[in-house]
C-alpha positions in Angstrom: 290.6 134.4 181.7 287.7 136.6 180.7 285.9 137.3 184.0 289.0 138.2 185.9 290.4 140.3 183.0 287.4 142.6 183.4 288.3 143.4 187.0 288.5 147.2 187.4 292.0 148.0 188.7 292.0 151.2 190.9 294.7 153.6 192.0 295.5 153.9 195.7 296.3 157.3 197.3 297.7 157.8 200.8 297.4 161.4 202.1 299.7 162.3 205.0 299.0 158.9 206.6 300.3 158.3 210.1 300.1 155.3 212.4 300.8 155.4 216.1 300.2 152.3 218.3 300.0 154.5 221.5 299.2 158.2 221.9 302.8 159.2 222.9 304.7 156.5 221.0 306.9 157.3 218.0 304.9 156.8 214.8 305.3 153.5 213.0 304.3 155.4 209.8 304.9 159.1 209.8 302.8 161.4 207.4 303.4 159.2 204.3 301.9 160.6 201.1 302.0 158.1 198.2 300.1 157.3 195.0 300.0 153.7 193.6 299.1 153.7 190.0 296.2 151.5 188.7 297.4 148.4 186.8 301.0 148.6 188.2 302.9 146.6 190.7 304.4 148.8 193.4 306.8 147.4 196.0 307.2 148.7 199.5 310.8 147.9 200.3 312.8 148.5 203.5 314.4 146.9 206.5 312.4 145.4 209.4 310.5 148.0 211.4 310.6 150.7 208.7 306.8 150.8 208.4 306.2 149.0 205.1 304.0 146.2 206.5 302.0 148.7 208.7 301.4 150.8 205.6 300.1 147.7 203.7 297.9 146.7 206.6 296.3 150.2 206.8 295.5 150.0 203.1 293.9 146.5 203.7 291.9 147.9 206.7 293.7 145.6 209.2 295.2 148.5 211.0 293.4 151.8 211.9 294.8 155.1 210.5 295.8 157.5 213.3 295.9 160.5 210.9 295.5 161.1 207.2 293.3 159.5 204.5 293.4 156.5 202.2 291.6 156.5 198.9 291.0 153.6 196.6 289.9 155.0 193.3 287.7 157.9 194.3 286.4 156.3 197.5 287.7 157.4 200.9 288.1 154.1 202.7 290.0 155.4 205.7 287.3 154.4 208.2 285.8 151.4 206.3 286.3 147.9 207.6 288.5 145.5 205.6 285.5 143.7 204.2 284.2 146.8 202.5 287.4 147.9 200.7 287.3 145.6 197.7 290.9 144.5 198.3 292.4 141.1 198.8 295.6 140.2 200.6 298.1 137.3 200.2 299.7 136.7 203.6 303.3 135.6 204.4 302.0 132.5 206.1 299.5 131.7 203.3 296.7 131.5 205.9 295.0 128.5 204.2 292.4 126.6 206.1 294.0 123.3 206.9 290.7 121.3 207.0 289.6 122.5 203.6 290.6 121.2 200.2 292.2 123.4 197.6 288.9 124.0 195.8 287.2 124.7 199.1 289.9 127.2 200.2 289.6 129.1 196.9 285.8 129.3 196.9 285.5 130.2 200.6 285.4 134.0 200.2 282.8 133.7 197.4 280.5 131.5 199.5 280.8 133.9 202.5 279.7 136.7 200.1 276.6 134.6 199.4 277.0 134.7 195.6 274.9 132.4 193.5 276.3 128.9 193.3 276.8 128.9 189.6 278.9 132.2 189.8 280.9 130.6 192.7 281.6 127.5 190.6 282.5 129.5 187.4 284.9 131.8 189.1 286.5 129.1 191.2 287.2 126.9 188.1 288.6 129.9 186.2 291.0 130.8 188.9 292.1 127.2 189.3 292.8 127.0 185.6 294.7 130.3 185.6 296.9 129.2 188.5 297.5 125.7 187.2 295.8 124.1 190.1 293.0 122.0 188.4 294.7 118.7 189.2 295.2 119.7 192.9 291.7 120.7 193.7 291.0 117.7 195.9 294.2 118.0 198.0 294.5 119.5 201.5 297.2 122.2 202.2 299.5 119.8 204.0 299.7 117.7 200.8 301.1 120.6 198.8 304.6 122.0 198.4 305.3 125.5 199.5 305.1 126.9 196.0 301.7 125.2 195.4 300.4 126.6 198.7 301.4 130.0 197.6 299.5 129.6 194.3 296.4 128.6 196.3 296.7 131.7 198.4 297.0 133.9 195.3 294.0 132.1 193.7 291.9 132.6 196.8 292.7 136.3 196.7 292.1 136.6 192.9 288.8 134.9 192.9 287.2 137.8 194.7 288.1 140.1 191.8 289.6 142.8 194.0 290.3 146.4 192.8 293.7 146.1 194.6 295.8 143.0 195.4 298.1 143.1 198.4 301.1 140.9 199.0 302.8 140.7 202.4 306.2 139.1 202.1 304.7 136.4 200.0 307.9 134.5 199.2 309.7 134.6 202.5 308.9 130.9 203.3 310.2 129.6 200.0 313.8 128.5 199.1 315.8 130.8 196.8 315.2 128.8 193.6 311.5 128.5 194.2 311.3 132.2 195.1 312.7 133.2 191.7 310.1 131.0 189.9 307.1 132.1 192.0 307.9 135.8 191.7 308.0 135.5 187.9 304.6 133.8 188.1 303.2 136.7 190.2 304.6 139.3 187.9 303.3 137.6 184.8 299.8 137.2 186.4 299.8 140.9 187.4 300.7 142.0 183.9 298.2 139.7 182.2 295.3 140.8 184.3 296.3 144.4 184.6 296.0 144.3 188.4 296.9 147.1 190.9 299.3 145.3 193.2 301.1 146.5 196.2 303.9 144.2 197.3 305.9 144.3 200.6 309.4 142.8 200.8 312.7 143.4 202.5 314.5 141.5 199.6 316.0 144.1 197.3 316.6 141.6 194.4 313.0 140.5 194.6 311.8 144.2 194.5 314.0 145.0 191.5 312.7 141.9 189.6 309.0 142.3 190.0 308.3 146.1 190.3 307.1 148.8 188.1 307.8 151.2 191.0 309.7 150.8 194.3 309.0 152.8 197.4 312.0 152.6 199.7 311.0 153.2 203.4 313.2 153.9 206.4 312.4 155.0 209.9 308.6 155.3 209.2 309.0 157.6 206.2 309.6 157.3 202.4 313.3 157.6 201.6 312.9 157.5 197.8 310.4 156.4 195.2 311.1 155.5 191.6 311.6 152.8 189.0 314.0 149.9 189.8 316.5 151.5 187.3 316.2 154.9 188.8 316.8 153.7 192.3 319.7 151.5 191.4 321.4 154.1 189.1 320.4 157.4 190.8 319.9 156.8 194.6 319.1 160.0 196.4 320.6 159.2 199.9 323.3 157.2 201.6 320.6 154.8 202.9 319.1 154.1 199.5 322.5 153.7 197.8 323.5 151.2 200.5 320.2 149.3 200.7 319.6 148.9 196.9 322.4 146.5 195.9 326.0 147.0 196.6 327.4 150.6 196.5 330.6 152.4 197.3 329.6 155.4 199.4 332.6 157.8 199.6 333.2 161.1 201.3 333.4 164.2 199.1 333.6 168.0 199.3 331.7 170.2 197.0 333.5 172.9 195.1 332.3 175.6 192.8 329.1 175.3 190.7 329.8 174.6 187.1 326.3 175.7 186.0 322.7 175.4 187.3 322.8 171.6 187.1 326.4 170.6 187.8 329.0 171.1 190.6 332.6 170.3 191.0 333.3 167.7 193.6 336.6 166.7 195.2 337.2 163.1 196.1 340.6 163.3 197.8 343.0 164.2 195.0 340.4 163.4 192.3 338.2 166.2 190.9 334.9 165.3 189.2 332.0 167.3 187.7 328.7 165.8 188.8 325.1 166.4 188.2 323.4 168.0 191.2 323.1 171.0 193.3 325.0 171.8 196.5 326.7 174.7 198.3 330.4 175.2 197.8 332.4 173.8 200.7 329.6 171.5 201.7 330.7 168.0 202.8 328.6 165.3 201.1 328.9 161.7 200.0 328.9 160.2 196.6 328.0 156.7 195.4 329.2 154.4 192.6 328.2 150.8 191.9 331.1 148.2 192.1 330.5 147.2 188.5 331.1 150.8 187.2 334.5 151.2 188.9 337.4 150.6 186.6 340.8 149.2 187.7 344.0 149.7 185.8 347.3 148.0 186.7 349.9 150.6 187.9 353.0 148.6 188.5 355.1 151.7 189.1 352.7 152.8 191.8 352.0 156.1 190.0 348.3 156.4 189.2 347.5 158.3 186.0 345.7 161.6 186.1 342.0 161.3 186.8 342.4 158.2 188.9 343.1 157.3 192.6 346.1 155.2 193.6 345.2 152.0 195.4 346.3 148.6 196.5 344.4 145.3 196.0 343.6 144.1 199.5 341.3 141.1 198.6 340.5 139.3 195.4 337.6 136.8 195.1 336.6 134.7 192.1 332.8 134.7 191.7 332.4 132.8 188.5 331.5 135.4 185.9 333.1 138.3 187.9 336.2 139.0 190.0 335.5 141.0 193.1 338.2 143.2 194.5 338.5 145.3 197.6 341.0 148.1 196.9 342.4 150.3 199.6 342.6 154.0 198.7 343.0 157.3 200.5 339.2 157.5 200.6 338.8 154.1 202.2 338.1 150.7 200.8 336.5 150.5 197.3 334.6 147.4 196.2 335.1 146.6 192.5 333.4 144.0 190.3 335.2 143.2 187.1 334.4 140.8 184.3 336.3 137.5 184.9 337.6 137.8 181.3 339.9 140.6 182.4 343.4 139.7 183.5 343.2 139.0 187.3 345.0 141.2 189.7 346.9 139.8 192.6 346.5 140.8 196.3 349.0 143.5 197.0 349.1 144.8 193.4 349.3 148.5 192.9 346.3 149.8 190.8 344.8 153.0 189.5 341.1 153.3 190.4 339.0 155.2 187.8 335.6 156.6 188.9 333.7 157.6 185.7 331.8 160.8 186.3 328.7 159.5 184.6 328.5 156.6 187.1 329.1 158.7 190.3 326.0 160.1 192.1 326.0 163.0 194.4 323.9 162.0 197.5 321.6 164.0 199.7 323.0 163.1 203.1 
């Protein structure tokens, strides 16, 4: 769609941004410094109360910044009202006007801006075509499905040709199957138009599926920022490892440094050389994803060198995988094995292999 494709995407920069709802209250967002790249979709991910929605609302101008600065492009918008920031927001509740038809909902913002009627009509029809809503223009919101209402909400935001498009938990009111479909639509739309999009969710799978970059927030601060692959494969902390997908977080003790980039780590009787830096004798944790753990039958009960002895405590068939909980000296270890492997019975003695290239030394 030519007109929208020319929209100038802009980066967003947060500089030591803090939000307090009362002078002596703990900060809802605490000195957060972030950059959101132009033309990319960045997700703010975290549990309820972590500060992600407050951060989004400060970018939108719906919450006042207590300290710090927000820049959109080269413009300092920290003290500007929402109407002067050139951003659009798609709300969790859709926020459609129930008494207006689809076309009227989409064009509403343009009419408020007092644009010429021919421009309003052109942009409205272009967005309706882009979102596949041409046939629904005469319907009211209550006559639409949840997915259709969501598309109308996105169309209403897009028609304003914002420099930044904000999404606040946009799929939380949809069922699981529809969520998967609509998130793909949003991602394809963002890529097609080259939009700068900031997307808030507490759903880790959703974040992994749609994002160029994920910002994990916890307790009002940024816990880690990176690509979906980086966060999944190289989490920095126990919280991130546990929050992004399933992970085994196990206690470990740091031994001698091997070189400037590697240390020896002791996991019970198992010794591994891992990437990272830590002081000798320091107690830390490591993480490994269930799918990277390898299980070997050990009918004699004697685990081979380089493995931990264990006992299968639970076995669950999950279709394409078998999921095991294995008791070891380090605690329970969750293992996901391809279903094609010979299944192991509850009570079976096993050897648990933790490949060093799959184990991550965490910053506690």
